[in-house]
C-alpha positions in Angstrom: 0.0 0.0 0.0 1.3 3.4 -0.9 1.1 6.2 1.7 2.6 9.6 2.0 3.0 12.4 4.5 1.2 15.6 3.5 2.4 18.8 5.0 0.6 22.1 4.3 2.7 25.1 3.2 1.9 28.7 2.3 0.5 29.6 -1.1 -1.7 26.5 -1.5 1.3 24.2 -1.6 1.7 20.8 0.1 4.8 18.9 0.8 4.3 15.2 -0.2 6.7 12.6 1.0 6.8 8.8 0.7 8.2 6.1 1.8 6.8 3.9 -1.0 7.0 0.1 -0.7 5.8 -0.1 -4.3 8.9 1.7 -5.6 11.4 0.5 -2.9 12.9 -2.0 -5.3 14.0 0.9 -7.6 15.7 2.9 -4.9 19.5 3.2 -4.7 19.4 4.0 -1.0 17.0 4.3 1.9 16.5 8.0 1.2 13.1 9.4 0.2 12.0 12.1 -2.2 9.6 14.9 -1.4 7.8 17.2 -3.8 6.2 20.6 -3.4 2.9 20.7 -5.3 -0.2 22.8 -5.5 -3.4 21.3 -4.2 -4.9 21.0 -7.7 -2.1 18.6 -8.9 -2.9 14.9 -9.3 0.7 13.9 -8.7 1.4 12.6 -5.2 4.8 10.8 -4.8 8.2 11.1 -6.4 10.7 8.3 -5.6 14.5 8.4 -5.5 16.8 8.3 -8.5 17.0 5.2 -10.7 19.9 5.4 -13.2 21.1 7.5 -16.2 19.5 10.6 -14.7 16.1 9.0 -14.6 13.6 9.0 -11.7 10.6 6.9 -10.9 7.4 8.8 -10.7 4.8 7.2 -8.3 1.2 8.1 -8.0 -1.7 7.0 -5.9 -3.2 4.5 -6.7 0.3 2.8 -6.8 2.0 3.2 -10.2 5.6 3.9 -11.1 6.5 5.8 -14.2 10.1 6.4 -15.3 10.9 9.8 -16.6 14.0 12.0 -17.4 14.1 15.4 -15.7 15.0 18.5 -17.8 17.4 20.1 -15.5 19.3 19.6 -12.2 20.6 22.0 -9.6 20.9 22.4 -5.9 18.8 24.1 -3.2 18.4 24.5 0.5 15.6 23.1 2.6 15.4 24.7 6.0 13.4 24.5 9.3 11.9 21.5 11.1 9.3 19.6 9.2 6.9 18.2 11.8 4.0 20.5 10.9 5.2 23.2 8.6 8.0 23.6 6.1 9.5 26.3 3.9 11.7 25.9 0.9 14.2 28.8 0.8 15.5 28.2 -2.7 14.0 30.5 -5.4 12.2 28.5 -8.1 12.4 25.2 -6.2 9.6 22.7 -6.7 11.4 19.6 -5.6 13.7 18.8 -2.6 15.4 15.8 -1.3 15.9 15.1 2.4 16.6 12.3 4.8 13.6 10.5 6.3 14.4 11.7 9.8 12.6 15.1 10.1 14.1 18.0 11.9 17.4 18.4 10.1 18.5 21.4 8.1 20.3 20.1 5.1 21.6 20.9 1.6 20.8 18.4 -1.1 20.6 18.3 -4.8 17.1 18.5 -6.2 15.4 18.4 -9.6 13.4 20.9 -11.6 9.9 19.5 -12.1 8.9 20.4 -15.7 5.8 19.5 -17.6 5.8 18.4 -21.2 3.8 20.5 -23.6 1.9 18.8 -26.4 2.5 21.5 -29.0 4.1 21.9 -32.4 7.7 21.0 -31.8 8.6 22.4 -35.2 6.5 24.6 -37.3 6.5 23.7 -41.0 5.1 26.4 -43.2 3.6 25.4 -46.6 5.6 28.1 -48.4 8.9 29.5 -47.2 10.4 32.6 -48.9 13.7 34.1 -48.1 14.6 37.8 -48.2 16.0 37.5 -51.7 13.0 35.5 -52.9 10.7 38.3 -51.9 12.9 40.9 -53.5 13.1 39.0 -56.8 9.3 38.6 -56.9 8.6 42.3 -56.1 6.9 41.2 -52.9 9.0 43.2 -50.5 9.8 46.9 -50.2 12.2 48.2 -47.5 13.1 51.6 -46.0 16.0 52.6 -43.8 17.9 55.8 -42.9 21.6 56.0 -42.3 22.9 56.7 -38.8 19.7 55.7 -37.1 17.9 52.6 -35.8 15.0 51.3 -33.7 12.1 51.8 -36.0 9.8 50.7 -33.1 6.9 53.2 -33.3 4.4 52.9 -36.3 1.2 54.8 -36.8 -1.1 54.0 -39.7 -3.2 56.8 -41.3 -5.4 55.3 -44.0 -7.1 58.6 -44.7 -3.9 60.4 -45.7 -2.3 57.2 -47.1 0.7 57.7 -44.8 2.7 55.6 -42.4 4.3 57.7 -39.6 7.4 56.2 -38.1 9.3 57.0 -35.0 13.0 56.0 -34.6 16.2 57.1 -33.0 16.5 60.9 -33.6 14.1 60.7 -36.5 10.4 61.1 -37.3 9.3 59.9 -40.8 6.3 60.0 -43.0 6.1 57.2 -45.6 3.7 56.4 -48.4 1.4 53.5 -47.7 1.5 52.4 -51.4 5.3 52.3 -51.5 7.3 53.2 -48.4 10.5 53.7 -50.4 9.0 56.6 -52.4 7.6 60.1 -51.4 9.0 60.0 -47.9 9.6 62.9 -45.6 11.8 62.9 -42.5 12.4 65.2 -39.5 15.7 65.1 -37.6 14.7 65.4 -34.0 17.8 65.0 -31.9 18.3 65.5 -28.1 19.6 68.8 -26.8 23.4 68.9 -26.5 23.3 69.8 -22.8 20.9 66.9 -22.1 23.3 64.5 -23.9 26.3 65.7 -21.9 24.3 65.4 -18.7 23.3 61.9 -19.7 26.9 61.0 -20.4 28.0 62.3 -17.0 25.4 60.0 -15.4 27.3 57.0 -16.8 25.2 56.4 -19.9 26.6 55.6 -23.3 26.5 58.9 -25.3 26.2 57.0 -28.7 23.4 54.7 -27.7 21.5 55.7 -24.5 21.9 59.5 -24.8 19.8 59.9 -27.9 16.2 60.8 -28.6 14.2 57.6 -29.1 10.7 58.3 -30.3 8.3 56.2 -28.2 4.9 57.7 -28.8 3.0 58.7 -32.0 -0.7 59.3 -31.5 -3.3 61.2 -33.6 -4.2 64.4 -31.7 -6.7 66.0 -34.0 -7.3 66.3 -37.7 -4.3 68.5 -38.2 -1.7 67.4 -35.6 0.0 64.3 -34.2 1.2 64.0 -30.6 4.7 62.6 -30.2 7.2 61.9 -27.3 10.8 60.9 -27.2 13.3 59.9 -24.5 15.4 63.0 -25.1 18.6 61.5 -23.7 16.9 60.7 -20.3 14.9 64.0 -20.5 11.5 62.9 -21.8 10.1 65.5 -24.2 6.8 65.7 -26.1 5.6 67.9 -29.0 3.1 68.3 -31.8 3.6 67.5 -35.5 1.6 69.5 -38.0 0.3 67.2 -40.8 -2.0 69.7 -42.5 -5.7 70.2 -43.1 -5.9 69.3 -46.7 -5.2 65.7 -47.8 -3.9 66.8 -51.2 -1.2 69.0 -49.6 0.4 66.9 -47.0 2.6 68.5 -44.4 5.1 67.1 -41.8 6.5 69.7 -39.5 7.5 69.5 -35.8 6.4 72.6 -33.9 9.6 73.3 -31.8 7.8 76.2 -30.0 5.3 73.8 -28.3 7.7 71.3 -26.9 6.7 70.2 -23.3 7.9 68.0 -20.5 7.3 64.3 -21.2 7.5 63.0 -17.6 4.6 60.6 -16.9 4.0 60.2 -20.6 7.3 58.8 -22.0 9.9 56.6 -20.4 13.4 58.0 -19.5 15.3 54.9 -20.5 15.0 53.8 -24.2 15.1 50.1 -23.0 11.8 50.6 -21.2 8.4 50.2 -22.9 5.4 52.4 -22.7 1.8 51.9 -23.6 -0.2 54.9 -24.6 -3.5 55.8 -26.2 -4.9 59.3 -26.9 -8.7 59.5 -26.5 -10.5 62.8 -26.8 -7.3 64.9 -26.3 -6.6 62.9 -23.1 -3.4 60.8 -23.0 -3.5 57.6 -21.0 0.0 56.2 -20.4 1.5 53.2 -18.7 5.1 54.2 -18.0 7.9 54.6 -15.5 7.9 58.2 -14.2 11.3 58.4 -12.6 14.9 58.3 -13.9 15.7 55.0 -12.2 12.7 53.2 -13.6 11.2 52.2 -10.2 8.1 54.3 -10.0 5.7 52.7 -12.5 2.2 54.2 -12.9 -0.9 54.4 -15.1 -1.1 58.1 -15.7 -3.7 60.5 -17.4 -2.5 63.8 -18.7 -3.6 66.5 -21.2 -7.3 67.2 -21.6 -9.6 69.1 -19.2 -10.0 66.4 -16.5 -7.5 66.3 -13.6 -4.3 64.3 -13.9 -4.6 60.9 -12.1 -2.2 58.1 -11.4 -2.1 54.7 -9.6 -1.2 54.4 -5.9 2.5 55.1 -5.5 4.9 52.4 -4.1 2.1 49.9 -3.4 2.9 46.5 -4.8 -0.8 45.5 -4.6 -1.5 47.9 -7.4 1.5 47.6 -9.6 4.6 45.5 -9.0 7.5 46.0 -11.5 5.1 46.1 -14.5 6.1 46.0 -18.1 3.4 47.7 -20.1 2.5 46.2 -23.5 -0.7 47.8 -24.9 -3.6 50.0 -24.0 -7.1 50.3 -25.7 -10.2 52.3 -25.3 -13.3 50.1 -25.4 -16.9 51.3 -25.0 -18.9 49.6 -22.4 -22.4 50.6 -23.5 -24.2 53.2 -25.5 -23.6 55.7 -22.6 -20.1 57.3 -23.0 -19.9 57.7 -19.2 -19.4 53.9 -19.1 -16.4 53.8 -21.4 -13.3 52.1 -20.0 -9.5 52.1 -20.7 -7.9 48.6 -20.6 -4.2 48.2 -20.0 -2.3 45.0 -20.8 1.0 44.4 -19.0 3.0 41.8 -17.1 4.3 42.1 -13.6 5.7 40.2 -10.6 2.7 38.8 -8.8 2.1 39.5 -5.1 0.0 36.3 -5.0 2.8 34.1 -6.5 4.8 31.4 -4.8 7.1 32.8 -2.2 10.8 32.9 -3.0 10.2 32.3 -6.7 10.8 34.9 -9.4 7.6 34.8 -11.4 5.8 36.8 -14.0 2.0 37.1 -14.6 0.2 38.6 -17.5 -2.4 41.2 -16.4 -5.3 43.2 -17.7 -6.2 46.4 -15.9 -9.2 48.6 -16.2 -10.0 52.3 -15.4 -13.0 54.5 -16.1 -12.6 57.4 -18.5 -14.7 59.7 -16.3 -12.8 58.9 -13.1 -12.1 62.1 -11.2 -10.3 60.7 -8.1 -11.5 60.7 -4.6 -12.6 63.5 -2.4 -10.9 62.6 0.9 -9.3 59.3 0.1 -7.4 58.5 -3.1 -7.1 62.1 -4.0 -5.7 62.5 -7.6 -5.6 58.7 -7.7 -7.7 56.2 -9.7 -10.7 55.0 -7.8 -11.9 52.6 -10.4 -8.7 50.7 -11.0 -9.0 46.9 -11.0 -6.7 44.2 -12.5 -7.0 40.5 -13.2 -4.6 37.7 -14.3 -4.6 36.9 -18.0 -4.2 33.2 -18.4 -2.9 31.4 -21.5 -2.1 27.8 -20.7 -2.1 24.3 -22.0 -4.1 21.9 -19.9 -2.1 19.1 -18.5 -2.8 15.4 -18.4 -4.2 13.5 -15.5 -0.8 13.2 -13.8 0.5 16.7 -14.5 -0.4 20.4 -14.1 -1.0 23.1 -16.7 1.8 24.8 -18.6 1.4 28.6 -18.4 2.6 31.2 -20.9 3.0 34.3 -18.7 5.3 36.6 -20.6 2.8 38.8 -22.4 4.5 40.2 -25.5 1.9 41.9 -27.7 -1.9 42.4 -28.0 -4.0 43.0 -31.0 -7.6 44.4 -30.9 -9.7 42.9 -33.7 -12.8 45.0 -34.2 -16.0 43.2 -34.9 -19.4 44.5 -36.0 -20.1 45.4 -32.4 -17.5 48.0 -31.2 -18.3 47.1 -27.6 -17.2 43.4 -28.1 -13.9 43.2 -30.0 -11.7 40.1 -29.9 -8.4 40.3 -28.0 -5.5 38.4 -29.6 -2.7 38.1 -27.0 0.8 36.8 -27.7 2.7 35.1 -24.9 6.0 33.4 -24.3 7.4 31.5 -21.4 9.5 32.9 -18.6 11.4 29.7 -17.9 15.0 29.4 -19.0 14.6 25.6 -19.4 11.4 25.4 -21.5 11.0 27.9 -24.4 7.7 28.4 -26.2 5.2 30.9 -27.6 1.4 30.8 -27.7 -1.5 32.9 -28.9 -4.8 33.1 -27.0 -8.0 34.8 -28.0 -10.3 36.5 -25.4 -13.8 38.0 -25.8 -15.0 41.0 -23.8 -17.4 38.7 -22.1 -14.5 36.7 -20.7 -12.9 39.9 -19.4 -16.1 41.5 -17.9 -17.0 38.2 -16.2 -13.7 38.3 -14.3 -14.1 41.9 -13.2 -17.6 41.2 -12.0 -16.4 38.2 -10.0 -15.0 37.9 -6.5 -12.1 40.0 -5.2 -8.8 38.5 -4.1 -8.1 38.7 -0.4 -5.4 37.6 2.1 -6.6 35.9 5.2 -6.2 32.8 7.4 -3.3 31.5 9.5 -1.3 30.9 6.3 -2.0 34.4 5.1 -3.1 33.0 1.8 -4.9 34.6 -1.2 -8.5 33.5 -1.2 -11.8 34.7 -2.6 -13.3 37.6 -0.6 -16.6 36.4 0.9 -17.5 39.5 3.0 -19.7 42.4 2.2 -18.8 44.4 -0.9 -19.7 48.1 -0.5 -22.0 50.0 -2.9 -21.4 51.1 -5.6 -19.3 48.1 -6.5 -15.6 49.1 -6.9 -14.7 49.3 -10.6 -18.1 50.6 -11.7 -18.1 53.9 -13.5 -20.3 56.8 -12.1 -23.2 57.0 -14.6 -26.9 56.7 -14.8 -26.6 53.2 -16.2 -25.7 51.6 -12.8 -26.7 54.2 -10.3 -27.2 57.9 -9.6 -23.6 58.8 -8.8 -22.4 61.8 -10.9 -18.7 61.6 -10.0 -16.2 59.4 -8.2 -15.7 62.3 -5.8 -19.2 61.5 -4.4 -18.3 57.8 -3.7 -18.5 56.8 0.0 -15.3 56.4 2.0 -15.8 52.7 2.5 -15.9 52.2 -1.3 -12.6 54.0 -1.8 -11.0 52.2 1.1 -12.1 48.8 -0.3 -10.8 49.8 -3.8 -7.5 50.8 -2.3 -7.0 47.4 -0.5 -8.6 45.1 -3.2 -7.4 46.0 -6.7 -6.9 42.3 -7.6 -9.7 40.0 -8.9 -9.7 36.4 -7.7 -10.9 34.8 -11.0 -8.5 35.0 -13.9 -9.4 35.8 -17.5 -9.5 32.6 -19.4 -9.8 32.2 -23.2 -13.2 30.9 -24.4 -11.6 27.9 -26.0 -9.6 27.0 -22.8 -6.3 26.7 -24.7 -4.2 28.6 -27.2 -5.3 28.9 -30.8 -1.6 28.6 -31.9 1.3 27.2 -30.0 5.0 26.7 -30.7 7.2 24.8 -28.2 10.8 23.5 -28.0 12.0 26.1 -30.5 14.8 28.7 -30.5 12.4 31.2 -32.2 10.2 33.4 -30.0 7.1 35.3 -31.2 7.3 39.0 -30.7 4.4 40.8 -32.5 1.0 39.9 -33.9 -1.5 41.5 -36.3 -4.8 40.0 -37.4 -6.9 40.4 -40.5 -10.5 39.1 -40.8 -11.0 37.7 -44.3 -14.2 36.6 -45.9 -13.9 33.3 -47.9 -16.3 31.2 -49.8 -16.9 28.9 -46.8 -17.0 31.6 -44.0 -14.8 34.1 -42.3 -11.2 33.4 -41.1 -8.9 35.4 -38.9 -5.5 35.4 -40.6 -2.7 35.9 -38.0 0.6 37.6 -39.0 3.1 36.7 -36.4 6.5 38.5 -36.1 9.5 36.6 -34.6 12.8 37.5 -33.0 14.7 36.3 -36.2 13.1 38.7 -38.6 10.4 36.4 -40.0 6.7 36.7 -40.4 4.4 33.7 -40.1 1.0 33.7 -41.8 -1.3 31.4 -39.8 -5.0 30.5 -39.8 -7.1 28.4 -37.5 -9.6 26.2 -39.3 -12.5 25.0 -37.1 -13.5 21.4 -37.4 -16.5 20.1 -35.3 -16.4 23.3 -33.2 -14.1 26.1 -32.2 -12.7 23.9 -29.4 -11.3 21.6 -32.1 -9.3 23.6 -34.6 -6.7 22.8 -37.2 -3.8 25.2 -37.4 -2.4 25.8 -40.8 0.9 27.8 -41.3 0.5 29.2 -44.8 3.8 31.1 -45.2 7.0 32.0 -43.6 8.5 35.3 -44.9 12.0 36.6 -44.2 11.3 40.3 -44.2 14.5 41.4 -42.4 17.8 41.1 -44.3 19.9 41.0 -41.1 17.4 38.8 -39.2 16.7 41.6 -36.7 13.8 41.0 -34.3 10.5 42.4 -35.3 9.5 45.2 -32.8 6.4 46.7 -34.4 3.7 45.8 -36.9 0.8 47.6 -38.6 -1.7 46.0 -41.0 -3.8 47.8 -43.7 -6.8 45.7 -44.8 -7.8 48.4 -47.2 -4.5 48.2 -49.1 -3.8 44.6 -48.3 -0.3 45.4 -47.0 1.6 44.6 -43.8 4.2 47.1 -42.4 6.9 45.7 -40.2 9.4 47.6 -38.1 12.7 46.4 -36.7 16.0 47.8 -35.4 17.4 48.1 -39.0 14.4 49.6 -40.9 10.8 49.2 -42.1 9.5 46.5 -44.4 6.4 46.4 -46.5 5.0 43.1 -47.7 1.6 42.2 -49.4 -0.8 40.1 -47.4 -1.1 37.5 -50.2 0.9 36.1 -53.1 -1.7 33.9 -54.9 0.3 33.5 -58.1 3.1 31.8 -56.2 1.0 28.8 -55.2 1.1 27.4 -58.7 -0.6 27.3 -62.1 -3.0 24.5 -61.4 -6.3 24.3 -59.7 -5.1 21.6 -57.3 -2.1 23.7 -56.1 -4.3 26.7 -55.5 -6.9 24.6 -53.6 -4.2 22.9 -51.4 -2.8 26.3 -50.4 -6.0 26.9 -48.3 -5.3 30.6 -48.3 -8.6 32.6 -47.7 -7.2 35.4 -49.8 -6.9 33.2 -52.9 -9.1 31.2 -55.2 -8.9 29.4 -58.6 -10.7 31.4 -61.3 -10.5 28.8 -64.0 -7.2 30.2 -65.4 -4.9 31.0 -62.5 -4.8 31.4 -58.7 -5.9 35.0 -58.0 -7.3 37.2 -55.2 -10.7 36.1 -54.0 -13.3 38.8 -53.8 -16.7 37.9 -52.2 -18.7 40.2 -54.4 -17.3 38.7 -57.6 -19.6 35.9 -58.9 -18.0 33.6 -61.4 -19.0 30.0 -61.9 -15.4 28.9 -62.3 -14.2 30.4 -59.0 -13.3 27.7 -56.6 -12.1 27.8 -53.0 -12.2 25.5 -50.0 -10.3 26.7 -47.0 -11.9 24.4 -44.5 -11.2 21.1 -46.3 -8.8 21.9 -49.1 -10.0 19.0 -51.2 -8.8 19.2 -54.8 -10.5 15.9 -55.6 -13.9 17.6 -55.3 -13.2 21.1 -56.6 -10.7 20.4 -59.4 -12.0 17.2 -60.9 -12.5 18.8 -64.3 -9.3 20.8 -64.2 -6.9 17.9 -63.9 -7.1 17.2 -67.6 -5.6 20.6 -68.4 -2.6 19.9 -66.2 0.3 18.5 -68.2 3.1 16.7 -66.3 6.6 18.0 -66.9 9.0 15.5 -68.6 12.8 15.5 -68.7 15.4 13.3 -70.3 18.7 12.6 -68.6 21.8 10.6 -69.7 24.1 8.8 -67.2 27.2 6.8 -67.7 27.2 3.4 -66.1 29.2 3.5 -62.8 28.9 7.3 -62.5 26.4 9.3 -60.4 23.3 11.3 -61.3 21.0 13.6 -59.4 17.2 13.5 -60.0 15.7 16.8 -58.8 12.0 17.1 -57.9 11.0 20.0 -55.6 7.3 20.4 -54.7 6.1 23.9 -54.0 4.7 22.9 -50.6 7.1 22.1 -47.8 4.4 19.9 -46.2 4.0 17.6 -49.2 5.4 14.1 -48.9 7.4 13.1 -52.0 7.4 9.5 -53.3 9.4 8.0 -56.1 8.5 5.2 -58.4 10.5 3.5 -61.2 9.2 2.0 -64.4 11.7 0.0 -66.5 9.6 0.1 -69.7 6.1 1.1 -70.7 4.7 -2.4 -70.4 6.4 -3.2 -67.1 4.7 -2.4 -63.7 5.9 0.5 -61.6 7.9 -0.2 -58.4 8.5 2.1 -55.5 12.1 3.2 -55.2 13.9 1.6 -52.3 16.5 3.9 -50.7 19.8 2.6 -49.4 23.5 3.5 -49.5 23.5 3.6 -53.3 20.2 5.5 -53.8 19.9 8.4 -51.3 16.9 10.6 -50.8 17.7 14.3 -50.0 15.5 17.4 -49.7 15.6 18.3 -53.4 15.4 14.8 -54.9 17.3 11.6 -55.1 21.0 10.8 -55.7 22.1 7.7 -57.6 25.7 7.3 -56.4 26.5 4.4 -58.7 24.4 4.0 -61.9 23.5 0.5 -62.9 22.1 -0.7 -66.2 18.9 -1.6 -64.5 18.3 2.0 -63.4 17.4 2.9 -67.0 13.8 3.8 -67.5 11.3 6.4 -66.1 11.5 7.8 -62.6 8.1 9.3 -61.5 8.0 11.9 -58.8 4.7 12.3 -56.9 3.7 14.5 -54.0 1.0 13.7 -51.4 -0.7 16.5 -49.3 -3.9 16.6 -47.4 -5.1 13.3 -48.9 -4.4 14.4 -52.5 -1.7 12.8 -54.7 -0.4 14.3 -58.0 2.4 13.6 -60.4 5.0 16.4 -60.5 7.7 15.1 -62.9 8.7 12.3 -65.2 12.4 11.8 -65.6 13.6 9.4 -68.4 17.0 8.1 -67.5 19.1 6.5 -70.3 22.1 4.6 -69.1 25.2 4.6 -71.4 27.3 1.5 -70.9 30.8 2.1 -69.8 32.3 0.4 -72.8 30.5 2.7 -75.3 31.5 5.8 -73.2 35.2 4.8 -73.3 35.0 4.0 -77.1 33.5 7.3 -78.0 35.9 9.3 -75.9 39.1 7.3 -76.7 40.0 9.2 -79.9 39.7 12.6 -78.1 41.3 11.5 -74.9 43.9 14.1 -73.7 47.0 13.6 -71.8 46.2 13.1 -68.1 48.1 16.3 -67.1 47.1 18.4 -70.1 44.0 19.9 -68.3 46.2 20.9 -65.4 48.7 22.6 -67.6 46.0 24.5 -69.5 44.4 25.6 -66.2 47.7 26.9 -64.8 48.4 28.8 -68.0 45.1 30.6 -67.7 45.9 31.5 -64.1 49.4 32.8 -64.8 48.6 34.4 -68.2 45.0 35.8 -68.1 45.4 37.3 -71.6 46.1 34.0 -73.3 42.5 32.7 -73.2 41.8 33.3 -76.9 45.2 32.0 -77.9 44.8 28.8 -76.0 41.3 28.3 -77.6 43.0 28.5 -81.0 45.5 25.8 -79.9 42.8 23.5 -78.5 40.9 23.8 -81.7 44.0 22.8 -83.7 44.8 20.1 -81.2 41.4 18.4 -81.9 42.1 18.4 -85.7 39.4 20.9 -86.7 39.7 22.7 -90.0 37.4 25.6 -89.3 37.4 28.6 -87.0 36.5 28.0 -83.4 32.9 28.7 -82.2 31.8 32.3 -81.8 30.4 33.9 -78.7 27.1 32.1 -78.9 28.6 28.7 -79.5 28.0 28.6 -83.3 30.8 28.3 -85.9 32.0 31.6 -87.3 31.3 31.0 -91.0 31.4 33.8 -93.5 28.1 35.0 -95.0 27.3 33.9 -98.6 27.7 36.7 -101.2 24.2 36.2 -102.5 22.1 33.7 -104.5 23.9 32.2 -107.4 27.3 33.3 -106.2 30.0 30.9 -105.0 30.4 31.0 -101.2 33.7 31.8 -99.8 35.5 28.8 -98.5 36.4 28.9 -94.9 40.0 30.3 -94.6 42.5 28.1 -92.8 43.4 29.0 -89.3 46.3 31.4 -88.7 49.7 30.2 -87.7 50.0 29.8 -84.0 53.2 31.9 -83.9 51.6 34.7 -86.0 48.4 34.5 -83.9 50.5 34.8 -80.7 52.0 38.1 -81.8 48.9 40.1 -80.8 49.1 38.7 -77.2 52.8 39.6 -76.9 52.0 43.1 -75.4 50.0 41.4 -72.6 52.9 39.1 -71.7 55.3 42.1 -71.7 52.9 44.1 -69.6 52.7 41.2 -67.1 56.5 40.9 -66.9 56.9 44.7 -66.4 54.3 44.6 -63.6 56.2 41.9 -61.8 59.5 43.6 -62.1 60.9 45.0 -58.8 61.3 48.8 -58.6 64.4 49.1 -56.3 67.9 49.0 -57.6 69.6 47.2 -54.8 71.4 44.0 -55.8 69.5 40.9 -54.7 71.4 37.9 -53.7 70.8 34.7 -55.6 68.2 32.5 -53.9 69.4 29.2 -52.7 67.5 25.9 -52.9 64.3 25.6 -50.8 65.8 22.7 -48.8 69.4 21.7 -48.5 70.3 18.0 -48.4 71.1 16.8 -45.0 
């Protein structure tokens, strides 16, 4: 019978310890293993080591499972263990101790890591390099010398401009072609600020510059912008003009103002800002050292407000990502501002450095408190944003807590957009990225749920079950939910409760319960995301464009099957948009122009959302692509437009079945045929490269037309590689037809027929015997070309005579240089005999003399005769 000692710890953890008779046979010693687990975990016992870095995992009911840990290190377990225990090692989940309690000891322990059932490697259907995109006119780039960090992008569809903020520069680019009709403003930091920054120990060439962090539309004629200003944040207004046909781009230097509370000091810090109704809402560090983080409101007519200062319950080392204004109802007084950030959680496991993704809310009409929370937010609440992979019966969930980017996808109802959030892991052992989708109902449900509260002997975070004052904290003062006109009229108990309970107990969970796209066990990390909703023949699809830290963009769709809980992820393309593989730091998408704009450290790139013609020239290839942007129109693969009604237009994104859609088109498709010759005993390469990287290639061989086809068996002589097969030693039986077929998504098609004719070795030697050259002749000719570059034509004349030819050597195009006939009825001039070699060589004599003169030494000192390279011993 398996039993264990369960010891309660703080933060909902239990210490579970054997002994386990079931696993006693596998123990190397009499020692036992203990594990720290949350209450929700199904795992109960972990035995001692086995061998080869393996351990035996034991559960209740008794069962032993061998597994290999991902990492090993050491930690400290302190304090007696009769009733309570505390692990003092940061990040420790597993500790090893002697079975006699009461000792303080140092022992090696293991990191307990869960395995994620995700895509280990992402295989896109189409992969295009930087040069491929340039050659196909599918990529336009823009860069400015002596600048970098093109991190701030603002899209203006009305003016057809893309506004860019970089180091010391503001730029206005054309949306149609970012490399043309561009205007730039050189906005550098003040000289005194740069010197002061340098005296503070910062690098004058990197840190002490003006990095543009904020670009927001202020009104119809101006933009609002802020920069770091060499650790002196500064903001200003850019005049972009009233008339669209006469664009302007001028920075008003007379209206520059202090950017504290709006823009970060340090260029390495991030800021999240949105300008709504001439009010700027910022999530930013407000001090030089980057320790005072706040959510701040400035500009406009309402008073400036901020979060509670130096209170870890409100904000604890946050990293702000994005901020959005989302209407709550038809009444504008209910409008809220939502901040997305990540921070160190106060409710996390003690002693462990963790990171939680958060979503925070504030009301636009918040005016602060009257006696409490004066000039502070009274409606601020926050909740955990969860994106996780459910574990198996014996394991917990795997959380992606490093929030990287958020995209707001507008729907027909402006009050209920979709939130696409991009996450990565904070673990140094397990690397992965995930994308989760949230609805506003998921978010509002959490903010209307119970508040988090610390109580009990263990001082643990639990759901608050006491009385919640009225009006409920987090509600906006409006006629929709009460008769309160302003937050200044809120009772004191409401403000006191809001100060002490800013955290919600229930997290925000995606509706599907899991990520819509996941990548694990990869060296590539997702950095940015943009989404475009596309109408296809069989419904609407959200196409995700995902930027990475290696300068690539993934084009991904999720295809629902039985329901949205069961989806198929299809990676359509992988595009290398950055030449130097710089991480992608910003993205903007234009559905109107069907363009994607990508910013990185080195510049800005523009790439179309679709490349339908690259999928192929057949109906099956267009259908297998499953791209909602593209459809087969009967002639080629072109852009799909929902309002275009053509009988021949065919598209099937959900199933991608060419057997059904392209049954009548297969007769038009002709298989490419090639003929190759190979000498017996030599090698030959048969190339067959399908357009899709997901296609499975199979090879068959047919000796003659009447003989059956046989699948090619690969061994040491016949090797299959990425681009085809290599026959290392051709045999006579290899002659015949090699057929290359690709299979994808249940559809098989023939790509190529290669007719290989094997030439026997005896015939090859017989035909080349009369023209066989001296074995060393080719080496002598090669060295002559290297030593005498000007002798190429002369050597060709000699080779022509050496082969016994009686006519002139071939001309530049490979055809003999024969004189033209003098006309019909006249005798053609006979080809003249070749010139004498000595006479012909006279015209190359000046080159040889020039070479000798070039190698002659210029000094007059007498040079001693050189001795032999090595003297005999």
